[in-house]
C-alpha positions as CSV (number, residue, x, y, z in Angstrom):
1,M,102.4,112.2,82.5
2,K,105.6,110.6,81.0
3,K,105.9,113.5,78.6
4,L,105.6,116.0,81.4
5,Y,108.4,114.2,83.3
6,E,110.6,114.3,80.2
7,Y,110.0,118.1,79.9
8,I,110.9,118.5,83.6
9,C,114.1,116.5,83.1
10,K,115.1,118.5,80.1
11,G,114.2,121.8,81.8
12,E,116.2,120.7,84.9
13,T,119.3,120.0,82.8
14,F,118.9,123.3,80.9
15,V,118.6,125.3,84.2
16,I,121.7,123.5,85.6
17,K,123.8,124.4,82.5
18,V,122.6,128.0,82.5
19,F,123.2,128.4,86.3
20,L,126.7,126.8,86.0
21,V,127.7,129.2,83.2
22,F,126.5,132.2,85.1
23,F,128.2,130.9,88.3
24,V,131.6,130.5,86.6
25,G,131.3,133.7,84.7
26,L,130.2,135.7,87.9
27,V,133.1,134.2,90.0
28,F,135.6,135.0,87.2
29,I,134.3,138.6,86.8
30,A,134.2,139.1,90.6
31,A,137.7,137.9,91.0
32,S,138.9,140.1,88.2
33,T,137.2,143.2,89.5
34,R,138.4,142.5,93.0
35,Y,142.0,142.3,91.7
36,M,141.5,145.7,90.0
37,G,140.3,147.2,93.3
38,H,136.6,147.4,92.5
39,P,135.0,144.4,94.1
40,I,131.4,143.4,93.3
41,N,129.8,143.0,96.7
42,W,126.8,141.0,95.7
43,S,128.7,138.4,93.6
44,V,129.4,136.0,96.4
45,D,125.7,136.0,97.4
46,I,124.5,135.2,93.9
47,A,127.2,132.6,93.5
48,V,126.0,130.9,96.7
49,C,122.5,130.8,95.4
50,L,123.5,129.4,92.0
51,F,125.8,126.9,93.5
52,A,123.1,125.5,95.8
53,W,120.6,125.1,93.0
54,C,123.2,123.5,90.7
55,T,124.1,121.1,93.6
56,F,120.6,119.8,94.3
57,L,119.3,119.8,90.8
58,G,122.5,118.2,89.6
59,A,122.1,115.5,92.3
60,D,118.8,114.5,90.7
61,V,120.3,114.4,87.2
62,A,123.2,112.3,88.4
63,M,120.8,109.9,90.2
64,R,118.6,109.6,87.2
65,N,121.6,108.7,85.0
66,N,123.1,106.3,87.6
67,K,126.2,108.6,87.9
68,L,126.3,108.8,91.7
69,M,129.1,107.0,93.5
70,N,128.2,103.6,94.8
71,V,129.9,100.5,96.2
72,D,128.4,97.5,94.6
73,F,131.2,95.0,94.8
74,F,129.3,92.6,97.1
75,I,125.9,93.2,95.6
76,N,127.1,92.3,92.1
77,K,128.2,88.9,93.5
78,L,124.5,88.1,94.5
79,P,122.0,86.3,92.3
80,G,119.5,88.5,90.4
81,K,116.5,88.3,92.8
82,N,118.7,88.9,95.9
83,K,120.5,91.8,94.1
84,N,117.2,93.4,93.2
85,F,115.9,93.0,96.8
86,I,118.9,94.7,98.3
87,E,118.7,97.5,95.7
88,I,115.0,98.0,96.5
89,I,115.8,98.2,100.3
90,N,118.5,100.7,99.5
91,L,116.1,102.8,97.4
92,I,113.5,102.7,100.2
93,L,116.2,104.0,102.7
94,I,117.0,106.7,100.2
95,L,113.3,107.7,100.1
96,I,113.2,107.9,103.9
97,F,116.3,110.2,103.8
98,L,114.8,112.3,101.0
99,A,111.5,112.7,103.0
100,A,113.5,114.0,105.9
101,L,115.5,116.3,103.6
102,I,112.3,117.7,102.2
103,G,110.7,118.2,105.6
104,F,113.7,120.0,107.1
105,G,114.3,121.9,103.8
106,V,110.8,123.3,103.9
107,W,111.3,124.2,107.6
108,L,114.6,125.8,106.8
109,S,113.1,127.8,103.9
110,Y,110.4,129.0,106.2
111,T,112.7,130.1,109.0
112,T,115.0,132.0,106.6
113,R,112.3,134.0,104.9
114,F,113.3,137.2,106.7
115,R,117.0,136.7,106.4
116,S,118.6,138.7,103.5
117,F,122.0,138.7,102.0
118,Q,124.5,141.3,103.2
119,G,125.4,142.3,99.7
120,I,121.8,142.3,98.3
121,P,119.3,143.8,100.8
122,G,115.8,142.6,100.0
123,F,117.0,139.3,98.4
124,S,115.7,136.6,100.8
125,Y,118.0,133.7,101.7
126,T,114.9,131.5,101.2
127,Y,115.7,131.5,97.4
128,V,118.8,129.5,98.3
129,T,117.3,127.2,100.9
130,L,114.4,126.3,98.6
131,S,116.8,124.4,96.5
132,V,116.9,121.7,99.2
133,P,113.2,120.7,99.2
134,V,112.8,121.2,95.4
135,G,115.8,119.1,94.6
136,G,114.7,116.5,97.2
137,A,111.2,116.3,95.7
138,L,112.7,115.7,92.2
139,M,115.0,113.0,93.6
140,V,111.9,111.4,95.3
141,I,110.3,111.1,91.8
142,T,113.5,109.6,90.4
143,T,113.8,107.2,93.3
144,M,110.2,106.0,93.0
145,L,110.7,105.4,89.2
146,K,113.8,103.4,90.0
147,I,111.9,101.3,92.6
148,K,109.2,100.7,90.0
149,E,111.8,99.6,87.5
150,K,113.4,97.2,90.1
151,L,110.0,95.8,91.0
152,Q,109.2,95.1,87.4
153,K,112.5,93.1,87.0
154,W,111.8,91.2,90.2
């Protein structure tokens, strides 16, 4: 199971890198062609899709590597057991938020299944909104592993 999670993490990082390269390249090409008078109509739609996926997958990678912004000035002043307790409570609150994010993300993905992009008829907006529950589910796994780690220290 641990190996599977490692493959998922590596795959997630690879997908983010590929999407980011395509996103930047597409925006550059679209801006260049628009300047020359030949805009690419579908470029904004694909850029939105890639940006959404990079955002939610990137949030999981940042969370896994402890790169998210936090304010720990007061928590660092506490003794070890109290610090772990506060951090576990914080992670439980994050889990509750992520559960809501997944629930509303699934509902949003379902309700947007018939909505299509203006520039790409037939390309459902659900492909964009699915990034919310998928990214949220990956962050739930990361959060649960962090809780397990904190409990082992406690």
